[in-house]
C-alpha positions in Angstrom: 0.0 0.0 0.0 1.3 3.5 -0.7 2.2 5.8 2.2 -1.0 7.8 1.5 -3.8 6.5 -0.6 -5.5 8.8 -3.1 -9.2 9.0 -3.8 -10.5 6.8 -6.6 -12.4 9.7 -8.2 -12.2 13.5 -8.2 -14.6 14.8 -5.6 -15.4 18.5 -4.8 -14.5 19.0 -1.2 -12.7 15.6 -1.0 -10.6 15.1 2.1 -7.3 13.8 0.6 -5.2 16.6 2.0 -6.8 16.4 5.4 -7.3 12.6 5.7 -4.5 11.9 8.1 -5.3 14.7 10.5 -9.0 13.7 10.5 -8.1 10.1 11.2 -6.1 11.2 14.3 -9.4 12.6 15.7 -11.3 9.3 15.1 -12.1 7.1 18.1 -10.3 3.7 18.5 -12.9 1.3 19.9 -15.3 1.2 17.0 -17.8 -1.5 16.3 -19.3 -0.3 13.0 -17.5 2.4 11.0 -19.9 4.0 8.4 -19.0 6.5 5.7 -22.3 7.8 4.5 -21.1 10.0 1.6 -18.1 7.9 0.4 -17.4 9.8 -2.9 -13.7 9.2 -3.7 -13.1 7.7 -0.3 -10.1 9.5 1.0 -11.0 8.9 4.6 -11.7 5.2 4.2 -8.7 4.6 2.0 -6.4 5.8 4.8 -8.3 4.5 7.8 -6.6 1.4 9.2 -8.8 -1.7 9.3 -7.7 -2.5 12.8 -9.4 0.7 14.1 -12.9 -0.9 13.6 -14.6 -4.3 13.6 -17.0 -3.7 10.8 -17.5 -1.2 8.0 -20.3 0.2 5.8 -19.6 2.3 2.7 -22.5 4.3 1.2 -23.2 6.9 -1.5 -26.5 8.1 -2.9 -24.9 8.2 -6.4 -25.4 4.9 -8.1 -22.2 5.2 -10.2 -20.1 5.8 -7.1 -21.7 2.9 -5.3 -21.2 0.6 -8.3 -17.6 1.6 -8.6 -16.8 0.7 -5.0 -18.7 -2.5 -5.3 -16.9 -3.5 -8.5 -13.5 -2.5 -7.0 -14.1 -5.1 -4.3 -16.1 -7.8 -6.1 -15.4 -7.5 -9.8 -11.9 -6.0 -9.9 -10.5 -8.1 -12.8 -13.5 -7.3 -15.1 -13.3 -3.6 -14.2 -9.6 -3.2 -14.7 -9.5 -5.2 -17.9 -12.0 -2.7 -19.4 -10.2 0.4 -18.1 -6.8 -0.7 -19.3 -8.0 -1.0 -22.8 -9.5 2.5 -23.0 -7.6 5.3 -24.7 -7.4 8.6 -22.9 -9.0 11.0 -25.4 -12.0 13.2 -25.9 -13.8 10.6 -28.1 -13.7 8.0 -25.2 -14.9 10.7 -22.8 -17.7 11.8 -25.0 -18.9 8.2 -25.7 -19.2 7.4 -22.1 -20.7 10.7 -21.1 -23.4 10.5 -23.7 -24.1 6.8 -23.7 -27.5 5.2 -22.9 -27.7 4.6 -19.2 -25.9 1.3 -18.4 -27.9 -1.8 -17.5 -25.2 -3.6 -15.5 -23.3 -2.6 -12.4 -20.0 -3.1 -14.2 -21.0 -0.8 -17.1 -22.2 1.8 -14.6 -18.9 1.6 -12.7 -16.8 2.0 -15.8 -18.9 4.9 -17.0 -18.7 6.7 -13.7 -14.9 6.3 -13.5 -14.3 7.4 -17.1 -16.6 10.4 -17.0 -15.2 11.5 -13.7 -11.5 11.0 -14.3 -11.5 12.3 -17.9 -13.3 15.5 -17.1 -12.2 18.8 -15.6 -12.6 18.7 -11.9 -14.5 15.5 -12.2 -17.6 17.5 -13.2 -18.4 15.3 -16.2 -18.9 18.2 -18.5 -15.7 19.1 -20.4 -12.8 16.8 -21.4 -9.7 17.4 -19.3 -6.5 18.1 -21.2 -3.3 20.1 -20.5 0.0 20.1 -22.3 1.9 20.6 -19.0 4.0 17.6 -18.5 3.9 15.2 -15.6 6.0 12.1 -15.6 7.2 12.9 -19.1 3.7 13.0 -20.6 0.7 15.4 -20.6 -0.5 15.9 -17.0 -4.1 14.7 -17.4 -3.0 11.6 -19.3 -0.5 10.8 -16.5 -3.2 11.3 -13.9 -5.5 8.9 -15.7 -2.9 6.2 -15.9 -1.9 6.7 -12.3 -5.5 6.5 -11.1 -6.1 3.2 -13.0 -3.0 1.7 -11.5 -3.8 2.9 -7.9 -7.2 1.1 -8.0 -5.3 -2.1 -7.2 -4.3 -0.7 -3.7 -7.9 -0.1 -2.7 -9.0 -3.4 -4.2 -6.5 -5.1 -1.8 -7.7 -3.1 1.2 -11.4 -3.8 0.5 -10.6 -7.5 0.3 -8.5 -7.5 3.4 -11.3 -5.7 5.2 -13.0 -8.8 6.6 -15.5 -6.7 8.5 -17.0 -5.1 5.4 -20.8 -5.4 5.9 -21.9 -3.7 2.7 -21.4 -1.2 0.0 -24.7 0.6 -0.2 -26.6 3.0 -2.5 -28.9 4.7 0.0 -29.8 8.1 1.4 -26.9 9.0 3.6 -29.1 11.0 5.9 -31.4 8.2 6.6 -28.5 5.9 7.2 -27.5 8.1 10.2 -30.7 6.9 11.9 -30.0 3.2 11.2 -26.3 3.1 12.2 -26.5 5.8 14.9 -28.5 3.7 17.3 -25.5 2.2 19.0 -22.9 4.1 21.1 -19.8 2.3 19.9 -20.5 2.9 16.2 -18.7 5.8 14.4 -20.1 7.9 11.5 -17.8 9.9 9.2 -20.0 12.4 7.4 -18.7 14.5 4.6 -21.9 15.7 2.8 -22.1 18.3 0.1 -21.1 21.7 1.6 -23.9 23.8 3.0 -25.0 26.0 0.0 -24.5 29.4 1.6 -21.0 28.5 2.8 -19.4 27.9 -0.6 -18.7 29.9 -3.8 -19.2 27.1 -6.3 -22.9 26.4 -6.6 -23.2 23.5 -9.2 -20.5 21.0 -8.3 -22.5 18.0 -7.0 -24.5 15.5 -8.9 -26.7 15.0 -5.9 -27.1 18.4 -4.1 -28.3 18.9 -0.6 -30.8 21.7 0.0 -31.0 23.7 3.2 -33.9 21.4 4.2 -31.7 18.4 3.7 -29.0 19.8 5.9 -31.5 20.5 8.6 -32.7 16.9 8.4 -29.1 15.7 8.6 -28.4 17.8 11.7 -31.6 16.5 13.3 -30.5 12.9 12.7 -27.1 13.7 14.2 -28.5 15.2 17.3 -30.7 12.1 17.9 -27.9 9.6 17.2 -26.3 7.7 20.1 -23.0 6.9 18.3 -19.8 9.0 17.7 -20.0 11.4 14.8 -17.5 13.4 12.8 -19.3 15.9 10.5 -17.3 17.9 7.9 -18.1 21.3 6.4 -17.4 25.0 6.5 -18.6 27.4 9.2 -22.2 28.5 8.4 -25.0 30.0 10.4 -27.1 26.8 10.6 -24.3 24.4 11.7 -22.7 26.9 14.1 -26.0 27.6 15.7 -27.4 24.1 15.9 -24.1 22.4 17.0 -23.3 25.1 19.6 -24.5 22.9 22.4 -23.0 20.7 25.2 -21.5 17.5 23.9 -20.4 19.0 20.6 -17.1 20.7 19.7 -15.5 21.8 16.4 -11.9 21.6 15.2 -10.7 23.9 12.5 -8.1 23.4 9.7 -6.7 26.3 7.7 -6.1 24.9 4.2 -5.7 26.1 0.6 -8.8 25.6 -1.5 -7.4 23.0 -3.9 -10.6 22.9 -5.9 -10.0 26.5 -7.0 -8.8 27.2 -10.5 -6.6 30.2 -9.7 -2.8 29.8 -9.6 -2.8 31.3 -6.1 -5.0 29.1 -4.0 -7.4 30.9 -1.7 -7.3 29.6 1.9 -10.5 28.3 3.6 -11.2 27.1 7.1 -12.3 23.5 7.0 -14.3 22.4 10.1 -15.2 19.1 11.6 -17.8 18.9 14.4 -17.5 16.1 16.9 -19.9 14.8 19.5 -17.2 12.9 21.5 
């Protein structure tokens, strides 16, 4: 395994640069670890399997869920398709515009290709730059690296004997199901609260203000340990300013920004333990 595992897909607000520091805040005696909004999986990829007995990975996006499932259960079929693909705009356009896949494997391949071959993982425009990385155009190098690194997570997923399931459910509702037991641990990295971010259309499955209120209500009722990620905003700061909850701040460059000079933002995690 590499010293630090990268996410399998590009995800707005992903926690790759923060993963190790967040993991240091995680509890040790965990029965069920659940990542409700898995996305590219930076936290799970770097979370040692000895820190929990069982794990559940979930995402509301069907393509994301299918990719994680195939990475664990259909790796050879998945990798054989990806290794044959040429990194070019024609491949990207074909998968972006194709008829919705009927099999989990096709759905996984489509999701990976459209995400990894597009600018910022947005699935809109083909990503290409003449700037060299590893002696070849940077985006081509990033594609090849991403395909190779899938193997590391495949190994982790199959060494994770406590894996209970890779789900495609409402992450908010899953808080209620898993949050009933004190020794469970939820890592929640939902779409950023709308008013707290500058980019407005960056998620395939957006969360409204009402959705965020529902998430917070579930968190307050939960009996388990919770780590909730976001930016400071009026709703979260008000609702979670109560006994039993605390917040930890991280001053980081905004790596999703397109400017050469990265703006700095305060990433926050709220903890109830």
